[in-house]
C-alpha positions as CSV (number, residue, x, y, z in Angstrom):
1,M,-49.7,-28.6,10.3
2,T,-46.6,-30.5,11.5
3,H,-43.1,-29.3,11.4
4,S,-40.4,-31.9,10.9
5,K,-37.2,-31.3,12.7
6,R,-34.0,-31.6,10.6
7,P,-31.5,-33.9,12.1
8,S,-28.4,-32.2,13.6
9,V,-25.2,-33.0,11.8
10,A,-21.9,-32.3,13.4
11,T,-19.5,-30.6,11.0
12,D,-16.1,-28.9,11.4
13,Q,-17.4,-25.8,9.6
14,K,-17.9,-22.6,11.6
15,P,-21.2,-20.8,11.1
16,D,-21.2,-18.1,8.5
17,R,-20.4,-14.8,10.2
18,H,-20.4,-11.4,8.7
19,P,-17.4,-9.2,9.6
20,T,-18.1,-6.6,12.3
21,P,-17.8,-3.0,11.3
22,L,-14.6,-2.7,13.3
23,T,-13.1,-5.6,11.4
24,V,-14.0,-4.1,8.1
25,T,-12.6,-0.7,9.1
26,S,-9.4,-2.2,10.3
27,H,-9.1,-4.2,7.1
28,I,-9.6,-1.1,4.9
29,A,-7.2,0.9,7.0
30,A,-4.5,-1.7,6.5
31,M,-5.2,-1.7,2.8
32,T,-4.8,2.0,2.5
33,K,-1.7,2.3,4.6
34,M,1.2,2.8,2.2
35,I,4.7,1.5,2.9
36,P,6.7,3.2,0.2
37,H,9.7,1.6,-1.4
38,F,12.3,4.1,-2.9
39,V,14.5,3.0,-5.8
40,P,16.9,5.1,-7.8
41,E,16.3,4.6,-11.6
42,M,18.2,6.0,-14.6
43,I,16.4,7.5,-17.6
44,K,17.6,7.3,-21.2
45,T,19.5,10.6,-21.0
46,G,21.6,9.2,-18.2
47,R,20.0,11.3,-15.5
48,W,18.4,9.7,-12.4
49,F,15.2,10.0,-10.4
50,V,13.7,8.2,-7.4
51,S,10.9,5.8,-8.1
52,V,8.4,5.5,-5.2
53,K,6.5,2.2,-5.2
54,T,3.6,2.1,-2.8
55,G,1.5,-0.7,-4.2
56,N,-1.4,1.7,-4.4
57,G,-1.5,2.8,-8.0
58,P,1.2,4.0,-10.3
59,N,4.7,4.7,-9.1
60,S,5.7,8.3,-8.4
61,H,8.9,9.8,-9.9
62,I,10.8,12.3,-7.8
63,G,13.7,14.5,-8.6
64,D,16.1,15.0,-11.4
65,F,19.5,13.9,-10.2
66,A,22.8,14.0,-12.1
67,T,24.1,10.8,-10.5
68,E,22.8,7.6,-8.8
69,A,24.7,8.8,-5.7
70,E,22.6,11.9,-5.5
71,A,19.4,9.9,-5.9
72,K,20.5,7.5,-3.1
73,D,21.4,10.5,-0.9
74,W,17.8,11.9,-1.4
75,I,16.5,8.5,-0.3
76,L,18.7,8.5,2.8
77,T,18.0,12.1,3.8
78,K,14.6,13.1,2.5
79,S,12.4,10.1,1.8
80,K,11.2,10.1,5.4
81,Y,9.4,13.4,4.6
82,W,7.7,12.0,1.5
83,P,5.0,13.0,0.6
84,S,5.5,16.5,1.7
85,K,2.8,19.1,1.4
86,S,4.2,20.2,-2.0
87,D,4.2,16.6,-3.2
88,T,0.5,15.9,-2.4
89,A,-2.3,16.4,-4.9
90,K,-4.4,19.5,-4.3
């Protein structure tokens, strides 16, 4: 039985490579890392809350503030602690 050799053809394509486990782990970690964005929003009653946008699911709504200034103050002083233990799902 004879085997014919295939001619070599030079291409600019790199060989198919599967990602290493480290690459996959790093990619997943980057996807799950949330960088929250805090925005004061007013509801129909005229009260305010802080909307937390992470890009990982629905937005969270925090607080019940009388004014936009109170909501902004929460963002400036307390958002760095979000989510606190009381904010996380049990």
